[in-house]
C-alpha positions as CSV (number, residue, x, y, z in Angstrom):
1,X,15.5,-4.6,45.4
2,X,16.7,-2.8,48.5
3,X,14.0,-2.7,51.2
4,X,13.9,0.9,52.5
5,X,11.6,1.6,55.3
6,X,10.7,5.0,56.9
7,X,13.2,4.5,59.7
8,X,16.1,3.7,57.3
9,X,15.2,6.8,55.2
10,X,15.2,9.0,58.3
11,X,18.6,7.6,59.3
12,X,20.0,8.3,55.8
13,X,18.7,11.8,55.9
14,X,20.2,12.5,59.3
15,X,23.6,11.2,58.2
16,X,23.5,13.2,55.0
17,X,22.6,16.4,57.0
18,X,25.6,15.8,59.3
19,X,28.1,14.8,56.5
20,X,27.1,17.4,53.8
21,X,25.9,20.2,56.0
22,X,22.7,22.3,55.9
23,X,24.0,24.7,53.2
24,X,24.9,22.1,50.5
25,X,22.1,19.6,51.3
26,X,19.5,21.1,48.9
27,X,22.1,21.0,46.0
28,X,23.1,17.4,46.8
29,X,19.4,16.4,47.0
30,X,18.7,18.1,43.7
31,X,21.6,16.3,42.1
32,X,20.6,13.0,43.5
33,X,17.1,13.5,42.2
34,X,18.4,14.3,38.6
35,X,20.7,11.3,38.7
36,X,17.9,9.1,39.9
37,X,15.6,10.4,37.1
38,X,18.3,9.8,34.5
39,X,18.7,6.2,35.8
40,X,15.0,5.6,35.6
41,X,14.8,7.0,32.0
42,X,17.7,4.9,31.0
43,X,16.1,1.8,32.4
44,X,12.8,2.7,30.6
45,X,14.7,3.1,27.3
46,X,16.4,-0.3,27.8
47,X,13.1,-1.9,28.6
48,X,11.4,-0.4,25.6
49,X,14.3,-1.5,23.3
50,X,14.1,-5.1,24.6
51,X,10.3,-5.1,24.1
52,X,10.8,-3.7,20.6
53,X,13.3,-6.4,19.8
54,X,10.9,-9.1,21.0
55,X,8.2,-7.7,18.8
56,X,10.5,-7.7,15.8
57,X,11.4,-11.3,16.5
58,X,7.7,-12.2,16.8
59,X,7.0,-10.4,13.6
60,X,9.8,-12.2,11.8
61,X,8.4,-15.5,13.0
62,X,4.9,-14.6,11.9
63,X,6.2,-13.6,8.5
64,X,8.0,-16.9,8.1
65,X,4.9,-18.8,9.1
66,X,2.7,-16.9,6.7
67,X,5.3,-17.4,3.9
68,X,5.3,-21.2,4.6
69,X,1.5,-21.2,4.5
70,X,1.4,-19.3,1.3
71,X,3.8,-21.8,-0.3
72,X,1.6,-24.6,0.8
73,X,-1.5,-22.9,-0.8
74,X,0.5,-22.2,-4.0
75,X,1.6,-25.9,-4.2
76,X,-2.0,-27.1,-3.6
77,X,-3.4,-24.7,-6.2
78,X,-0.7,-25.7,-8.7
79,X,-1.4,-29.4,-8.2
80,X,-5.1,-28.8,-8.5
81,X,-4.6,-26.9,-11.8
82,X,-2.3,-29.7,-13.1
83,X,-5.0,-32.3,-12.3
84,X,-7.7,-30.2,-13.9
85,X,-5.5,-29.7,-17.0
86,X,-4.9,-33.4,-17.2
87,X,-8.6,-34.2,-16.9
88,X,-9.5,-31.5,-19.5
89,X,-6.9,-32.8,-21.9
90,X,-8.4,-36.3,-21.6
91,X,-11.9,-34.9,-22.2
92,X,-10.7,-32.8,-25.1
93,X,-9.3,-35.9,-26.8
94,X,-12.7,-37.5,-26.5
95,X,-14.6,-34.6,-27.9
96,X,-12.0,-33.6,-30.5
97,X,-12.8,-36.7,-32.6
98,X,-16.5,-35.6,-32.8
99,X,-15.9,-31.9,-33.4
100,X,-14.6,-30.2,-36.5
101,X,-13.7,-26.6,-36.5
102,X,-15.4,-24.3,-39.1
103,X,-13.1,-22.8,-41.7
104,X,-12.7,-19.0,-41.2
105,X,-13.6,-16.9,-44.1
106,X,-11.4,-13.8,-44.3
107,X,-14.0,-11.7,-46.0
108,X,-16.6,-12.6,-43.3
109,X,-14.1,-11.8,-40.5
110,X,-13.3,-8.4,-42.0
111,X,-16.9,-7.6,-42.5
112,X,-17.8,-8.4,-38.9
113,X,-14.8,-6.5,-37.4
114,X,-15.1,-3.4,-39.6
115,X,-17.0,-0.5,-38.0
116,X,-19.8,0.6,-40.2
117,X,-23.2,2.2,-40.1
118,X,-24.8,3.3,-36.8
119,X,-22.1,1.5,-34.7
120,X,-19.3,3.6,-36.1
121,X,-17.7,6.1,-33.7
122,X,-17.7,8.9,-36.3
123,X,-21.4,8.4,-37.1
124,X,-22.2,8.5,-33.4
125,X,-20.2,11.6,-32.8
126,X,-21.6,13.4,-35.8
127,X,-25.1,12.5,-34.8
128,X,-25.1,14.9,-31.9
129,X,-26.8,18.2,-32.6
130,X,-24.7,21.3,-33.0
131,X,-26.6,23.1,-30.2
132,X,-25.7,20.3,-27.8
133,X,-22.1,20.3,-28.8
134,X,-21.9,24.1,-28.2
135,X,-23.6,23.8,-24.8
136,X,-21.4,21.0,-23.6
137,X,-18.1,22.5,-24.9
138,X,-17.5,20.1,-27.7
139,X,-15.8,21.3,-30.9
140,X,-18.3,21.8,-33.7
141,X,-15.8,22.4,-36.4
142,X,-12.6,20.4,-37.1
143,X,-9.6,22.7,-37.1
144,X,-5.9,21.8,-37.0
145,X,-3.8,22.7,-34.0
146,X,-1.7,25.2,-35.9
147,X,-4.8,27.0,-37.2
148,X,-6.3,27.1,-33.7
149,X,-3.1,28.5,-32.3
150,X,-3.0,31.2,-35.0
151,X,-6.6,32.1,-34.4
152,X,-6.3,32.4,-30.6
153,X,-2.8,34.0,-30.8
154,X,-4.0,36.9,-33.0
155,X,-7.1,37.5,-30.9
156,X,-4.9,37.7,-27.8
157,X,-2.7,40.4,-29.4
158,X,-5.6,42.7,-30.3
């Protein structure tokens, strides 16, 4: 940068006073200050844009590195799974000869999957006392939507 000492600044001020004159010197000084401020702001914007671009480049590089690491992990997991499947299929061949699957009886399957008795949803819901249903806001009587609308619509008109 330009090296400006006190003596050089004083010399510039004297020359400016002589050249511009005492009446116009404050306006010129104000204009020089605004131009200097604009130049500094412009330089700061350029500097921040360069820093931002550098950060974007660093982020892109980091993203590429993480994607490569993720692919490596995926490949290693995939190979481990393939090895485990191969090992399990070998073991399954050994145990399959000694194991016979039971025959599924349709009646037994239906009996086990059908809801009945105390485990039934309807039985559990009906088992709640009416006073509890009223206090908690549950419906105590089954009523269709149309009947409910008619009931409340007529009561609102009265």
